[in-house]
PyMOL Python script that loads the backbone (N, CA, C, O; Angstrom):
from pymol import cmd

cmd.read_pdbstr("""\
ATOM      1  N   MET A   1     117.265 114.863 105.976  1.00  0.00           N
ATOM      2  CA  MET A   1     117.537 113.771 105.877  1.00  0.00           C
ATOM      3  C   MET A   1     117.611 113.172 106.698  1.00  0.00           C
ATOM      4  O   MET A   1     117.043 112.080 106.669  1.00  0.00           O
ATOM      5  N   LYS A   2     118.519 113.670 108.123  1.00  0.00           N
ATOM      6  CA  LYS A   2     119.264 112.613 109.100  1.00  0.00           C
ATOM      7  C   LYS A   2     117.834 112.714 109.897  1.00  0.00           C
ATOM      8  O   LYS A   2     117.486 111.828 110.677  1.00  0.00           O
ATOM      9  N   GLY A   3     117.163 113.689 109.672  1.00  0.00           N
ATOM     10  CA  GLY A   3     115.741 113.768 110.841  1.00  0.00           C
ATOM     11  C   GLY A   3     115.177 112.607 110.576  1.00  0.00           C
ATOM     12  O   GLY A   3     114.654 111.939 111.468  1.00  0.00           O
ATOM     13  N   PHE A   4     115.215 112.208 109.266  1.00  0.00           N
ATOM     14  CA  PHE A   4     113.894 111.226 108.747  1.00  0.00           C
ATOM     15  C   PHE A   4     113.519 110.009 109.778  1.00  0.00           C
ATOM     16  O   PHE A   4     112.336 109.758 110.007  1.00  0.00           O
ATOM     17  N   ILE A   5     114.297 109.461 110.227  1.00  0.00           N
ATOM     18  CA  ILE A   5     114.398 107.951 111.324  1.00  0.00           C
ATOM     19  C   ILE A   5     114.839 108.177 112.113  1.00  0.00           C
ATOM     20  O   ILE A   5     116.060 108.019 112.116  1.00  0.00           O
ATOM     21  N   THR A   6     114.416 108.515 112.897  1.00  0.00           N
ATOM     22  CA  THR A   6     114.784 109.151 114.673  1.00  0.00           C
ATOM     23  C   THR A   6     113.974 108.274 115.550  1.00  0.00           C
ATOM     24  O   THR A   6     112.908 108.063 114.972  1.00  0.00           O
ATOM     25  N   LYS A   7     114.038 107.407 117.202  1.00  0.00           N
ATOM     26  CA  LYS A   7     113.538 107.435 117.854  1.00  0.00           C
ATOM     27  C   LYS A   7     112.254 107.382 118.397  1.00  0.00           C
ATOM     28  O   LYS A   7     111.657 106.441 118.919  1.00  0.00           O
ATOM     29  N   GLU A   8     112.008 108.239 118.247  1.00  0.00           N
ATOM     30  CA  GLU A   8     110.711 108.838 118.364  1.00  0.00           C
ATOM     31  C   GLU A   8     109.445 108.698 117.354  1.00  0.00           C
ATOM     32  O   GLU A   8     108.263 109.006 117.507  1.00  0.00           O
ATOM     33  N   ASN A   9     110.251 108.028 116.097  1.00  0.00           N
ATOM     34  CA  ASN A   9     109.123 107.853 114.888  1.00  0.00           C
ATOM     35  C   ASN A   9     109.386 106.958 114.289  1.00  0.00           C
ATOM     36  O   ASN A   9     109.081 106.734 113.118  1.00  0.00           O
ATOM     37  N   ILE A  10     110.119 106.179 115.155  1.00  0.00           N
ATOM     38  CA  ILE A  10     111.121 104.569 113.777  1.00  0.00           C
ATOM     39  C   ILE A  10     109.313 104.117 113.810  1.00  0.00           C
ATOM     40  O   ILE A  10     108.802 103.999 112.696  1.00  0.00           O
ATOM     41  N   TRP A  11     108.557 103.919 114.824  1.00  0.00           N
ATOM     42  CA  TRP A  11     107.365 102.722 114.451  1.00  0.00           C
ATOM     43  C   TRP A  11     106.555 103.497 113.257  1.00  0.00           C
ATOM     44  O   TRP A  11     105.874 102.818 112.488  1.00  0.00           O
ATOM     45  N   TYR A  12     106.625 104.886 113.105  1.00  0.00           N
ATOM     46  CA  TYR A  12     105.916 105.511 112.245  1.00  0.00           C
ATOM     47  C   TYR A  12     106.457 104.950 110.833  1.00  0.00           C
ATOM     48  O   TYR A  12     105.932 104.282 109.942  1.00  0.00           O
ATOM     49  N   ARG A  13     107.905 105.586 111.042  1.00  0.00           N
ATOM     50  CA  ARG A  13     108.157 104.790 109.184  1.00  0.00           C
ATOM     51  C   ARG A  13     107.874 103.576 109.688  1.00  0.00           C
ATOM     52  O   ARG A  13     106.653 103.700 109.781  1.00  0.00           O
ATOM     53  N   ALA A  14     108.143 102.322 110.142  1.00  0.00           N
ATOM     54  CA  ALA A  14     107.470 101.937 110.037  1.00  0.00           C
ATOM     55  C   ALA A  14     106.064 100.852 109.506  1.00  0.00           C
ATOM     56  O   ALA A  14     105.776  99.818 108.904  1.00  0.00           O
ATOM     57  N   GLN A  15     105.527 102.012 110.260  1.00  0.00           N
ATOM     58  CA  GLN A  15     103.817 102.024 109.592  1.00  0.00           C
ATOM     59  C   GLN A  15     103.502 102.722 107.817  1.00  0.00           C
ATOM     60  O   GLN A  15     102.403 102.725 107.263  1.00  0.00           O
ATOM     61  N   GLN A  16     104.842 103.268 107.215  1.00  0.00           N
ATOM     62  CA  GLN A  16     104.906 103.795 106.647  1.00  0.00           C
ATOM     63  C   GLN A  16     105.408 102.916 105.574  1.00  0.00           C
ATOM     64  O   GLN A  16     104.670 103.124 104.611  1.00  0.00           O
ATOM     65  N   LEU A  17     106.526 101.812 105.183  1.00  0.00           N
ATOM     66  CA  LEU A  17     107.212 101.515 105.098  1.00  0.00           C
ATOM     67  C   LEU A  17     106.439 100.202 104.647  1.00  0.00           C
ATOM     68  O   LEU A  17     106.889  99.474 103.763  1.00  0.00           O
ATOM     69  N   ILE A  18     105.334  99.965 105.263  1.00  0.00           N
ATOM     70  CA  ILE A  18     104.733  98.102 105.866  1.00  0.00           C
ATOM     71  C   ILE A  18     103.243  99.508 104.861  1.00  0.00           C
ATOM     72  O   ILE A  18     102.983  98.946 103.797  1.00  0.00           O
ATOM     73  N   ILE A  19     102.659 100.466 104.914  1.00  0.00           N
ATOM     74  CA  ILE A  19     101.580 101.047 103.349  1.00  0.00           C
ATOM     75  C   ILE A  19     102.314 100.557 102.440  1.00  0.00           C
ATOM     76  O   ILE A  19     102.230  99.462 101.883  1.00  0.00           O
ATOM     77  N   PHE A  20     103.086 101.447 102.289  1.00  0.00           N
ATOM     78  CA  PHE A  20     104.367 101.230 100.882  1.00  0.00           C
ATOM     79  C   PHE A  20     104.365  99.938  99.945  1.00  0.00           C
ATOM     80  O   PHE A  20     104.109  99.740  98.757  1.00  0.00           O
ATOM     81  N   VAL A  21     104.750  99.183 100.976  1.00  0.00           N
ATOM     82  CA  VAL A  21     105.244  97.109 100.576  1.00  0.00           C
ATOM     83  C   VAL A  21     103.368  96.841 100.044  1.00  0.00           C
ATOM     84  O   VAL A  21     103.168  96.430  98.902  1.00  0.00           O
ATOM     85  N   LEU A  22     102.483  97.046 100.731  1.00  0.00           N
ATOM     86  CA  LEU A  22     101.518  97.076 100.302  1.00  0.00           C
ATOM     87  C   LEU A  22     101.033  97.093  98.652  1.00  0.00           C
ATOM     88  O   LEU A  22     100.704  96.250  97.817  1.00  0.00           O
ATOM     89  N   HIS A  23     101.183  98.461  98.707  1.00  0.00           N
ATOM     90  CA  HIS A  23     100.481  99.359  97.533  1.00  0.00           C
ATOM     91  C   HIS A  23     101.379  98.857  96.790  1.00  0.00           C
ATOM     92  O   HIS A  23     100.845  98.189  95.905  1.00  0.00           O
ATOM     93  N   LEU A  24     102.601  98.856  96.716  1.00  0.00           N
ATOM     94  CA  LEU A  24     103.437  97.765  96.044  1.00  0.00           C
ATOM     95  C   LEU A  24     103.182  95.887  95.093  1.00  0.00           C
ATOM     96  O   LEU A  24     103.445  95.272  94.060  1.00  0.00           O
ATOM     97  N   ILE A  25     102.471  95.770  96.480  1.00  0.00           N
ATOM     98  CA  ILE A  25     101.804  94.557  96.015  1.00  0.00           C
ATOM     99  C   ILE A  25     100.742  94.236  95.438  1.00  0.00           C
ATOM    100  O   ILE A  25     100.606  93.109  94.961  1.00  0.00           O
ATOM    101  N   LEU A  26      99.346  95.605  95.343  1.00  0.00           N
ATOM    102  CA  LEU A  26      98.224  95.688  95.396  1.00  0.00           C
ATOM    103  C   LEU A  26      99.159  96.685  93.362  1.00  0.00           C
ATOM    104  O   LEU A  26      99.239  96.152  92.255  1.00  0.00           O
ATOM    105  N   LEU A  27      99.374  97.357  93.559  1.00  0.00           N
ATOM    106  CA  LEU A  27     100.183  97.547  92.118  1.00  0.00           C
ATOM    107  C   LEU A  27     100.261  96.017  91.219  1.00  0.00           C
ATOM    108  O   LEU A  27      99.733  95.254  90.411  1.00  0.00           O
ATOM    109  N   ARG A  28     101.460  96.337  92.177  1.00  0.00           N
ATOM    110  CA  ARG A  28     102.191  94.775  90.670  1.00  0.00           C
ATOM    111  C   ARG A  28     101.056  93.519  90.717  1.00  0.00           C
ATOM    112  O   ARG A  28     101.508  92.485  90.226  1.00  0.00           O
ATOM    113  N   TRP A  29      99.917  93.434  91.126  1.00  0.00           N
ATOM    114  CA  TRP A  29      98.545  92.902  90.796  1.00  0.00           C
ATOM    115  C   TRP A  29      98.353  93.353  89.788  1.00  0.00           C
ATOM    116  O   TRP A  29      98.949  93.178  88.725  1.00  0.00           O
ATOM    117  N   MET A  30      97.383  94.063  90.070  1.00  0.00           N
ATOM    118  CA  MET A  30      96.927  95.204  88.727  1.00  0.00           C
ATOM    119  C   MET A  30      97.782  95.334  87.002  1.00  0.00           C
ATOM    120  O   MET A  30      97.496  95.653  85.848  1.00  0.00           O
ATOM    121  N   PHE A  31      99.145  94.769  87.938  1.00  0.00           N
ATOM    122  CA  PHE A  31      99.538  95.234  86.349  1.00  0.00           C
ATOM    123  C   PHE A  31      99.811  93.546  85.934  1.00  0.00           C
ATOM    124  O   PHE A  31      99.836  93.331  84.722  1.00  0.00           O
ATOM    125  N   TYR A  32     100.037  92.215  86.951  1.00  0.00           N
ATOM    126  CA  TYR A  32      98.966  91.361  86.691  1.00  0.00           C
ATOM    127  C   TYR A  32      98.069  91.528  85.614  1.00  0.00           C
ATOM    128  O   TYR A  32      98.141  91.641  84.390  1.00  0.00           O
ATOM    129  N   ILE A  33      96.973  91.501  86.720  1.00  0.00           N
ATOM    130  CA  ILE A  33      95.928  91.336  85.775  1.00  0.00           C
ATOM    131  C   ILE A  33      95.682  92.063  83.755  1.00  0.00           C
ATOM    132  O   ILE A  33      95.548  91.690  82.590  1.00  0.00           O
ATOM    133  N   LEU A  34      95.790  93.504  84.800  1.00  0.00           N
ATOM    134  CA  LEU A  34      95.891  93.325  83.456  1.00  0.00           C
ATOM    135  C   LEU A  34      96.554  93.126  82.069  1.00  0.00           C
ATOM    136  O   LEU A  34      96.215  92.906  80.906  1.00  0.00           O
ATOM    137  N   SER A  35      97.397  93.271  82.621  1.00  0.00           N
ATOM    138  CA  SER A  35      99.018  92.011  81.501  1.00  0.00           C
ATOM    139  C   SER A  35      98.143  91.208  80.670  1.00  0.00           C
ATOM    140  O   SER A  35      97.735  91.417  79.528  1.00  0.00           O
ATOM    141  N   ASN A  36      97.851  89.851  81.800  1.00  0.00           N
ATOM    142  CA  ASN A  36      96.535  88.442  81.395  1.00  0.00           C
ATOM    143  C   ASN A  36      95.551  88.445  81.403  1.00  0.00           C
ATOM    144  O   ASN A  36      95.146  87.366  80.971  1.00  0.00           O
ATOM    145  N   SER A  37      94.448  89.359  81.780  1.00  0.00           N
ATOM    146  CA  SER A  37      93.601  89.045  81.592  1.00  0.00           C
ATOM    147  C   SER A  37      92.923  88.652  80.447  1.00  0.00           C
ATOM    148  O   SER A  37      91.919  87.948  80.555  1.00  0.00           O
ATOM    149  N   GLY A  38      93.547  89.191  78.815  1.00  0.00           N
ATOM    150  CA  GLY A  38      92.850  88.186  77.952  1.00  0.00           C
ATOM    151  C   GLY A  38      93.278  86.740  77.772  1.00  0.00           C
ATOM    152  O   GLY A  38      93.269  86.065  76.742  1.00  0.00           O
ATOM    153  N   ARG A  39      93.465  86.578  78.386  1.00  0.00           N
ATOM    154  CA  ARG A  39      93.985  85.075  79.003  1.00  0.00           C
ATOM    155  C   ARG A  39      92.979  84.250  79.582  1.00  0.00           C
ATOM    156  O   ARG A  39      92.700  83.110  79.210  1.00  0.00           O
ATOM    157  N   MET A  40      92.344  85.012  80.696  1.00  0.00           N
ATOM    158  CA  MET A  40      92.079  84.283  82.008  1.00  0.00           C
ATOM    159  C   MET A  40      90.321  84.187  81.333  1.00  0.00           C
ATOM    160  O   MET A  40      89.803  84.858  80.439  1.00  0.00           O
ATOM    161  N   PRO A  41      89.696  82.984  82.254  1.00  0.00           N
ATOM    162  CA  PRO A  41      88.435  83.718  81.075  1.00  0.00           C
ATOM    163  C   PRO A  41      87.897  84.922  81.582  1.00  0.00           C
ATOM    164  O   PRO A  41      88.527  85.867  82.055  1.00  0.00           O
ATOM    165  N   MET A  42      86.478  84.782  81.416  1.00  0.00           N
ATOM    166  CA  MET A  42      85.675  86.297  82.865  1.00  0.00           C
ATOM    167  C   MET A  42      85.117  86.027  84.160  1.00  0.00           C
ATOM    168  O   MET A  42      84.504  86.858  84.830  1.00  0.00           O
ATOM    169  N   LEU A  43      85.345  84.855  84.488  1.00  0.00           N
ATOM    170  CA  LEU A  43      84.208  85.007  86.203  1.00  0.00           C
ATOM    171  C   LEU A  43      86.533  84.991  86.505  1.00  0.00           C
ATOM    172  O   LEU A  43      86.760  85.806  87.398  1.00  0.00           O
ATOM    173  N   GLU A  44      87.454  84.548  86.162  1.00  0.00           N
ATOM    174  CA  GLU A  44      88.664  84.347  87.322  1.00  0.00           C
ATOM    175  C   GLU A  44      88.880  85.328  86.886  1.00  0.00           C
ATOM    176  O   GLU A  44      90.096  85.143  86.830  1.00  0.00           O
ATOM    177  N   VAL A  45      88.704  86.727  86.317  1.00  0.00           N
ATOM    178  CA  VAL A  45      89.267  88.148  86.005  1.00  0.00           C
ATOM    179  C   VAL A  45      88.090  89.344  87.315  1.00  0.00           C
ATOM    180  O   VAL A  45      88.351  90.448  87.793  1.00  0.00           O
ATOM    181  N   PHE A  46      87.228  88.720  87.434  1.00  0.00           N
ATOM    182  CA  PHE A  46      85.928  89.186  87.785  1.00  0.00           C
ATOM    183  C   PHE A  46      86.220  89.091  89.180  1.00  0.00           C
ATOM    184  O   PHE A  46      86.199  90.078  89.914  1.00  0.00           O
ATOM    185  N   TYR A  47      86.471  88.019  89.543  1.00  0.00           N
ATOM    186  CA  TYR A  47      87.229  87.696  91.091  1.00  0.00           C
ATOM    187  C   TYR A  47      88.922  88.616  91.316  1.00  0.00           C
ATOM    188  O   TYR A  47      89.391  89.177  92.306  1.00  0.00           O
ATOM    189  N   HIS A  48      89.338  88.469  90.246  1.00  0.00           N
ATOM    190  CA  HIS A  48      90.938  89.425  90.689  1.00  0.00           C
ATOM    191  C   HIS A  48      90.700  91.200  90.866  1.00  0.00           C
ATOM    192  O   HIS A  48      91.314  91.940  91.636  1.00  0.00           O
ATOM    193  N   PHE A  49      89.645  91.561  89.920  1.00  0.00           N
ATOM    194  CA  PHE A  49      89.436  92.753  90.334  1.00  0.00           C
ATOM    195  C   PHE A  49      88.202  92.869  91.816  1.00  0.00           C
ATOM    196  O   PHE A  49      87.921  93.694  92.686  1.00  0.00           O
ATOM    197  N   LEU A  50      87.870  91.823  91.498  1.00  0.00           N
ATOM    198  CA  LEU A  50      86.778  91.833  92.805  1.00  0.00           C
ATOM    199  C   LEU A  50      87.868  91.892  94.231  1.00  0.00           C
ATOM    200  O   LEU A  50      87.330  91.982  95.335  1.00  0.00           O
ATOM    201  N   GLY A  51      88.932  91.855  94.168  1.00  0.00           N
ATOM    202  CA  GLY A  51      89.499  90.686  95.172  1.00  0.00           C
ATOM    203  C   GLY A  51      90.546  92.379  95.280  1.00  0.00           C
ATOM    204  O   GLY A  51      91.057  92.833  96.304  1.00  0.00           O
ATOM    205  N   MET A  52      90.585  92.910  94.059  1.00  0.00           N
ATOM    206  CA  MET A  52      92.331  93.871  94.502  1.00  0.00           C
ATOM    207  C   MET A  52      90.382  95.351  94.625  1.00  0.00           C
ATOM    208  O   MET A  52      90.717  96.511  94.384  1.00  0.00           O
ATOM    209  N   SER A  53      89.538  95.261  94.791  1.00  0.00           N
ATOM    210  CA  SER A  53      89.127  96.617  95.228  1.00  0.00           C
ATOM    211  C   SER A  53      88.661  96.454  96.865  1.00  0.00           C
ATOM    212  O   SER A  53      88.234  97.228  97.723  1.00  0.00           O
ATOM    213  N   ILE A  54      89.042  94.762  96.791  1.00  0.00           N
ATOM    214  CA  ILE A  54      88.965  94.393  98.856  1.00  0.00           C
ATOM    215  C   ILE A  54      89.648  95.259  99.160  1.00  0.00           C
ATOM    216  O   ILE A  54      89.429  96.280  99.813  1.00  0.00           O
ATOM    217  N   MET A  55      90.985  94.666  98.431  1.00  0.00           N
ATOM    218  CA  MET A  55      92.251  94.843  99.574  1.00  0.00           C
ATOM    219  C   MET A  55      92.330  96.323  98.839  1.00  0.00           C
ATOM    220  O   MET A  55      91.525  96.901  99.569  1.00  0.00           O
ATOM    221  N   GLY A  56      92.526  96.790  98.398  1.00  0.00           N
ATOM    222  CA  GLY A  56      92.029  98.760  98.034  1.00  0.00           C
ATOM    223  C   GLY A  56      91.643  99.303  99.449  1.00  0.00           C
ATOM    224  O   GLY A  56      92.157  99.967 100.349  1.00  0.00           O
ATOM    225  N   ALA A  57      90.193  98.520  99.102  1.00  0.00           N
ATOM    226  CA  ALA A  57      89.471  99.151 100.147  1.00  0.00           C
ATOM    227  C   ALA A  57      89.815  99.527 101.461  1.00  0.00           C
ATOM    228  O   ALA A  57      89.703 100.598 102.057  1.00  0.00           O
ATOM    229  N   LEU A  58      90.507  97.809 101.973  1.00  0.00           N
ATOM    230  CA  LEU A  58      90.568  97.823 102.984  1.00  0.00           C
ATOM    231  C   LEU A  58      92.599  98.533 102.904  1.00  0.00           C
ATOM    232  O   LEU A  58      93.471  98.112 103.665  1.00  0.00           O
ATOM    233  N   LEU A  59      92.707  99.024 102.403  1.00  0.00           N
ATOM    234  CA  LEU A  59      94.217  99.692 102.296  1.00  0.00           C
ATOM    235  C   LEU A  59      93.949 101.187 102.538  1.00  0.00           C
ATOM    236  O   LEU A  59      94.901 101.902 102.854  1.00  0.00           O
ATOM    237  N   ILE A  60      92.901 101.628 102.430  1.00  0.00           N
ATOM    238  CA  ILE A  60      92.326 102.975 102.362  1.00  0.00           C
ATOM    239  C   ILE A  60      92.154 103.546 103.336  1.00  0.00           C
ATOM    240  O   ILE A  60      92.543 104.661 103.685  1.00  0.00           O
ATOM    241  N   ARG A  61      91.075 102.218 104.233  1.00  0.00           N
ATOM    242  CA  ARG A  61      90.557 102.380 105.637  1.00  0.00           C
ATOM    243  C   ARG A  61      91.483 102.385 106.916  1.00  0.00           C
ATOM    244  O   ARG A  61      91.570 103.079 107.929  1.00  0.00           O
ATOM    245  N   GLY A  62      92.444 100.758 106.141  1.00  0.00           N
ATOM    246  CA  GLY A  62      94.002 100.589 107.553  1.00  0.00           C
ATOM    247  C   GLY A  62      94.776 101.924 107.197  1.00  0.00           C
ATOM    248  O   GLY A  62      94.720 102.743 108.114  1.00  0.00           O
ATOM    249  N   SER A  63      95.496 102.345 106.061  1.00  0.00           N
ATOM    250  CA  SER A  63      96.140 103.333 106.818  1.00  0.00           C
ATOM    251  C   SER A  63      95.357 104.837 107.406  1.00  0.00           C
ATOM    252  O   SER A  63      95.974 105.480 108.255  1.00  0.00           O
ATOM    253  N   ALA A  64      94.124 105.303 106.965  1.00  0.00           N
ATOM    254  CA  ALA A  64      92.766 106.032 107.727  1.00  0.00           C
ATOM    255  C   ALA A  64      93.193 106.008 109.465  1.00  0.00           C
ATOM    256  O   ALA A  64      93.589 106.943 110.162  1.00  0.00           O
ATOM    257  N   PHE A  65      92.905 104.342 109.893  1.00  0.00           N
ATOM    258  CA  PHE A  65      92.179 105.032 110.927  1.00  0.00           C
ATOM    259  C   PHE A  65      94.470 104.143 111.864  1.00  0.00           C
ATOM    260  O   PHE A  65      94.658 104.107 113.080  1.00  0.00           O
ATOM    261  N   TRP A  66      95.291 103.788 111.091  1.00  0.00           N
ATOM    262  CA  TRP A  66      96.395 104.029 111.822  1.00  0.00           C
ATOM    263  C   TRP A  66      96.594 105.371 111.928  1.00  0.00           C
ATOM    264  O   TRP A  66      96.471 105.749 113.093  1.00  0.00           O
ATOM    265  N   ALA A  67      96.917 106.441 110.964  1.00  0.00           N
ATOM    266  CA  ALA A  67      97.130 107.491 110.904  1.00  0.00           C
ATOM    267  C   ALA A  67      96.384 108.222 111.700  1.00  0.00           C
ATOM    268  O   ALA A  67      96.885 109.206 112.244  1.00  0.00           O
ATOM    269  N   ARG A  68      94.943 107.849 111.933  1.00  0.00           N
ATOM    270  CA  ARG A  68      94.170 108.154 113.086  1.00  0.00           C
ATOM    271  C   ARG A  68      94.575 108.404 114.792  1.00  0.00           C
ATOM    272  O   ARG A  68      94.845 109.354 115.526  1.00  0.00           O
ATOM    273  N   HIS A  69      94.433 106.978 114.885  1.00  0.00           N
ATOM    274  CA  HIS A  69      95.851 106.787 115.452  1.00  0.00           C
ATOM    275  C   HIS A  69      96.843 107.860 116.415  1.00  0.00           C
ATOM    276  O   HIS A  69      96.794 108.532 117.445  1.00  0.00           O
ATOM    277  N   HIS A  70      98.149 107.342 114.817  1.00  0.00           N
ATOM    278  CA  HIS A  70      98.905 108.435 115.605  1.00  0.00           C
ATOM    279  C   HIS A  70      98.844 109.766 115.939  1.00  0.00           C
ATOM    280  O   HIS A  70      99.549 110.364 116.752  1.00  0.00           O
ATOM    281  N   TYR A  71      97.658 110.325 115.029  1.00  0.00           N
ATOM    282  CA  TYR A  71      97.566 111.725 115.642  1.00  0.00           C
ATOM    283  C   TYR A  71      97.676 112.248 116.583  1.00  0.00           C
ATOM    284  O   TYR A  71      98.413 113.122 117.041  1.00  0.00           O
ATOM    285  N   ILE A  72      96.233 111.202 117.157  1.00  0.00           N
ATOM    286  CA  ILE A  72      95.708 111.041 118.537  1.00  0.00           C
ATOM    287  C   ILE A  72      96.580 111.390 119.185  1.00  0.00           C
ATOM    288  O   ILE A  72      96.907 112.534 119.501  1.00  0.00           O
ATOM    289  N   LYS A  73      97.255 109.919 119.564  1.00  0.00           N
ATOM    290  CA  LYS A  73      98.349 110.369 120.006  1.00  0.00           C
ATOM    291  C   LYS A  73      99.895 110.847 120.239  1.00  0.00           C
ATOM    292  O   LYS A  73     100.848 110.451 120.910  1.00  0.00           O
ATOM    293  N   GLU A  74      99.677 111.727 119.483  1.00  0.00           N
ATOM    294  CA  GLU A  74     100.317 112.851 119.428  1.00  0.00           C
ATOM    295  C   GLU A  74      99.950 113.810 119.957  1.00  0.00           C
ATOM    296  O   GLU A  74     100.486 114.434 120.873  1.00  0.00           O
ATOM    297  N   ILE A  75      98.836 114.035 119.322  1.00  0.00           N
ATOM    298  CA  ILE A  75      97.888 115.091 120.536  1.00  0.00           C
ATOM    299  C   ILE A  75      97.907 114.799 122.084  1.00  0.00           C
ATOM    300  O   ILE A  75      98.293 115.655 122.881  1.00  0.00           O
ATOM    301  N   LYS A  76      97.441 113.458 122.501  1.00  0.00           N
ATOM    302  CA  LYS A  76      97.698 113.493 123.736  1.00  0.00           C
ATOM    303  C   LYS A  76      98.365 113.781 124.441  1.00  0.00           C
ATOM    304  O   LYS A  76      98.098 114.219 125.560  1.00  0.00           O
ATOM    305  N   LYS A  77      99.687 113.564 123.844  1.00  0.00           N
ATOM    306  CA  LYS A  77     101.356 113.024 124.199  1.00  0.00           C
ATOM    307  C   LYS A  77     102.097 114.968 124.421  1.00  0.00           C
ATOM    308  O   LYS A  77     103.106 115.300 125.043  1.00  0.00           O
ATOM    309  N   ASP A  78     100.972 115.994 123.534  1.00  0.00           N
ATOM    310  CA  ASP A  78     101.281 117.514 123.154  1.00  0.00           C
ATOM    311  C   ASP A  78     100.428 117.560 124.328  1.00  0.00           C
ATOM    312  O   ASP A  78     101.193 117.700 125.282  1.00  0.00           O
ATOM    313  N   LEU A  79      99.077 117.507 124.790  1.00  0.00           N
ATOM    314  CA  LEU A  79      98.604 117.973 125.536  1.00  0.00           C
ATOM    315  C   LEU A  79      99.209 117.714 126.757  1.00  0.00           C
ATOM    316  O   LEU A  79      99.849 118.656 127.224  1.00  0.00           O
ATOM    317  N   ASP A  80      99.166 116.402 127.572  1.00  0.00           N
ATOM    318  CA  ASP A  80      99.909 116.081 128.686  1.00  0.00           C
ATOM    319  C   ASP A  80     101.131 116.782 128.587  1.00  0.00           C
ATOM    320  O   ASP A  80     101.298 117.612 129.481  1.00  0.00           O
ATOM    321  N   HIS A  81     102.147 116.668 127.644  1.00  0.00           N
ATOM    322  CA  HIS A  81     103.769 117.721 128.183  1.00  0.00           C
ATOM    323  C   HIS A  81     102.398 118.836 128.691  1.00  0.00           C
ATOM    324  O   HIS A  81     101.674 118.704 129.678  1.00  0.00           O
ATOM    325  N   SER A  82     102.362 120.001 127.570  1.00  0.00           N
ATOM    326  CA  SER A  82     101.415 121.701 128.319  1.00  0.00           C
ATOM    327  C   SER A  82     101.224 121.371 129.456  1.00  0.00           C
ATOM    328  O   SER A  82     102.107 121.782 130.208  1.00  0.00           O
ATOM    329  N   GLU A  83      99.811 120.330 130.319  1.00  0.00           N
ATOM    330  CA  GLU A  83      99.444 120.541 131.339  1.00  0.00           C
ATOM    331  C   GLU A  83     100.838 120.331 132.663  1.00  0.00           C
ATOM    332  O   GLU A  83     101.075 120.982 133.680  1.00  0.00           O
ATOM    333  N   ASP A  84     101.510 119.155 132.062  1.00  0.00           N
ATOM    334  CA  ASP A  84     102.915 119.186 132.824  1.00  0.00           C
ATOM    335  C   ASP A  84     103.712 120.728 132.979  1.00  0.00           C
ATOM    336  O   ASP A  84     104.014 121.267 134.043  1.00  0.00           O
ATOM    337  N   THR A  85     103.843 121.014 132.226  1.00  0.00           N
ATOM    338  CA  THR A  85     104.593 122.461 132.175  1.00  0.00           C
ATOM    339  C   THR A  85     103.094 124.076 132.973  1.00  0.00           C
ATOM    340  O   THR A  85     103.181 125.232 133.386  1.00  0.00           O
ATOM    341  N   LYS A  86     102.186 123.231 132.786  1.00  0.00           N
ATOM    342  CA  LYS A  86     101.381 124.177 133.206  1.00  0.00           C
ATOM    343  C   LYS A  86     101.878 123.990 135.275  1.00  0.00           C
ATOM    344  O   LYS A  86     102.243 124.852 136.074  1.00  0.00           O
ATOM    345  N   ALA A  87     101.666 122.613 135.433  1.00  0.00           N
ATOM    346  CA  ALA A  87     101.746 122.788 136.436  1.00  0.00           C
ATOM    347  C   ALA A  87     103.488 123.034 137.376  1.00  0.00           C
ATOM    348  O   ALA A  87     103.511 123.243 138.589  1.00  0.00           O
ATOM    349  N   GLU A  88     104.386 122.975 136.781  1.00  0.00           N
ATOM    350  CA  GLU A  88     105.086 123.526 137.111  1.00  0.00           C
ATOM    351  C   GLU A  88     105.357 124.771 137.806  1.00  0.00           C
ATOM    352  O   GLU A  88     106.518 125.109 138.036  1.00  0.00           O
TER     353      GLU A  88
END
""", "prot")
cmd.dss("prot")
cmd.show_as("cartoon", "prot")
cmd.util.cbc("prot")
cmd.orient("prot")
C-alpha cells in the first residue's frame, strides 16, 4: 500500500477517483429511479433511463479513452527511456 499513490501516478489515481465518484453518482441515480419509478409518469421514467444510458455510455467511452491515453503515454515514456539508454 506504500507505493499506491506516488508522485509519478498521482494524476492517474485522481483519474480513478473521478471515475469512481461518477459511477457512484450513476448508481445512486439508478437506485433513486428504481425506488420511485412507480410514482412517476411513464415519460419521466423513460427520460431518466435515457439519461442514465447516455451517462453510462459516456462513462465507458470516457474511461476507455482516458486509460488509452495513459497507456500510450507510458509506452512512449518507456520507448524514450530505452532509446536514451541505448544512446549512452
